[in-house]
N, C-alpha and C positions, 0 to 999 in steps of 0.2 A: 386457776393459774394456767393449766394446760390449754384451755380454750383461748385465753388471751395470747398465749404463745403462737397458737395456730393462726389466730387472726393477724398478728403482727407479721408472720411469715407470708401469709396470703397478700397482705398489703405491700410487702416488699417485692413480691413477684409481680404484682400489678404495676408498681412504680417502675420496676426494671423494664417491663414490657412497654410501658408508655414511653420511657426514654429511648428504647431501641426503635420503636415505631416512629418517634419524632425525628430520629436521625437516619431512618431507612432511606436508601437512595433508589431512585428510579431513573432509568436511562432509555431514551427513545431515539430511534433513527427516523429522521424526517424523510418524507418521500421525495427523492430527487426527480421523479417523473420519468427519467430515462438516463442511460449512460451512452455516450457516443462510441461507435465502433471504431477501433484503432486510434482513439484519441482519449485524453484524460477527462474524467468527470470529477465532480466534487460531491461528497456526501456529508450532510450536516447532522449533528447529534445534539440532543439536549440531556442534561443531567440535573435532577432536582432532588431535594430532600435532605441534604446534609447541613443545611443552615447557611451555606455559602454558595452552593451551586457550582463549585469548581473542583469537586473531588476531595476526598479526605487525604490527609498527609500520608505520603508513602504509596499512594495509588497512581497508576498510569492508565490512560485510556487507549483502547485499541478498537479498530474496525476490522472485523473478520469478514472474509469474502472468499467465494469460490464460484466457478462455473456451476450453475444450479444442478444439484444432484450428481456432481462429478467429483469423486475423490475427497481428500481432506481439505479443510479450510486453511487459508493463509491469513495474515493480518498485517495492517500498517498502523503506525502510531496515530492517535488522535491529536490534532493541534488544538490547544486550548485558547479560548477567547473569554472575555468577561461574562459574568452572569450565567454561568453554566452552559455556555455554548462551545461546541467543539466542531471540528471538521477534519476530513481526511481525503486524500487523493489516492484511489486505488490505481494499479497499473492499467495500461490500455488493454481493453478486451480484444482478443483476436477476432478475425472475421467469422470463424465458426461459432463463436460464443454468442448465443442469442439471449441469454438471461443470466444475471448474476444474483447469487444469494448472499445477503448481508445480515450481520447483526453486530451490535456494539457492546463492549464490556469494559468494566473497570477491573483491574487486577492489582494484587498486592506485590510486594517486593519479591515473593517467591513464585509469582506467576499464577497464583490462585485467583479465580474469578470471584469478585465480591458483589458485583451487580451486572446484570445482563439484560439486553433489550429483547423484544420479540423479533424473530427473523422477518426479513422483508425480501421480496423478489422484485428485481428491477430489470426491465427490458433493455436490451442493447440494440440500437439501430443506427443506420447511417444518417438519418435525418435529425438526430439529437444534436443540438448546438449548445455548447457550454463555453462561456468566456471566462477564463481563469484570470484572477488578479495577479499582480506581480509576486505577491507572497505565495499564492497557490502554485504559480508556475515554478517558482524556486523549489518548492517541495516536490513537484512532479518530475523535475529534472534530477533529483537526488533522493530517490525513494529508498527507504528501508523496508524490506519485506520479511516478516516473521513466518516461521514454519510451525506446524502443529504435529507433524508425523516424521519419524526418522527417514522414511524413504523419499521425502521431498528434498533432502540435502543433495547437492551436486546436480540438480536438474533445473530446467527452466520453470518459471511459475506457470503451472498448467493452464492452458487456454488464455494466457495473457502475454502481451509482447514484452520484449526485453527493454524497450525504450525507457530510459530514466532509472532503471533498477541498478543501484550502486552497492547496497549493503544488504546482507541477509543475516537473520538470527535463527539458529536451528532450534529444534524442539527442546533442547536442554538449556536454551537461553544464551548460547555462545554466539557472539557477533563475529562476522567475518566479511571480507570483501566478496562480492558476488563473483563466483568463479566461472559461471556459464555466460552470462550477458557481457561481462567485461572481456572474455575471450573472443566473443564475436566482434566486438569493437576493435580489439587489437589486430585480429586477422584481417579486418577490412582495410585498415590504413595502408599496409604495404601495397595492396593491389591498387589503391588510389594513386600512390606515389609513382608506380610504374606507368600508369595510364597517362598521367599528366605530361611527361616528356614526349611520349609518342604523339600526343595530340599537338604538341608544340612544333613538331617537325613535319607535319602533313604537307605534302607537295615538294619536299626536298628529296632529290635522288642522289644517292651516294654510289660511286663506281670506283672499283680498284684499277681500272684502265687509265693510263696517263693520257693527258690531253695531247692531241697530235701537234707537232711543231709545224710552223709555216713551211719548212723545207722538206717535211715528210708528208707524203700524201696519206689520206685515210685508207 
């Protein structure tokens, strides 16, 4: 009797392992070849193994990125397409940023990683040419950037440009408007409004002296 019980338990463990293995997810970052300097690139990701290829219920996809070997990672959301295909648009790398380190992950509602890709290093150069689709351009102009460390809050995305960064999510998962990049844009507009009238009156001389009358000599 005891032997049969042990056999049944072992079978149950094997069946459970088989079911888990059948539903295990793998996630892979495809090689983009390069990322353009001071412009947006696109990174594509594949997810397999859950039976549908589009992530389990309650999961979200993220692309983690940073200037290679520099400080903590940031992330941007993965945009989902059919058949387990995803893509993301990171912010524009700064001129000094010569290599970006990437990995993709699926996270649950609490932000815990449930599947993660191998890391990938991608070179940044000025000769890299990427043509964004209209949908990709829309995302690039309205980026949400997540943080993974408390000291990232209230600072620019390290070694990436502000262009397009609109929303930030801190390391506790709290969403907010980007306070740094938006402040740069707001500060720029008043200077532009002052310069425009000045340009419009180039060549006009204004004097406080009255015009001489015909009866009064100069």
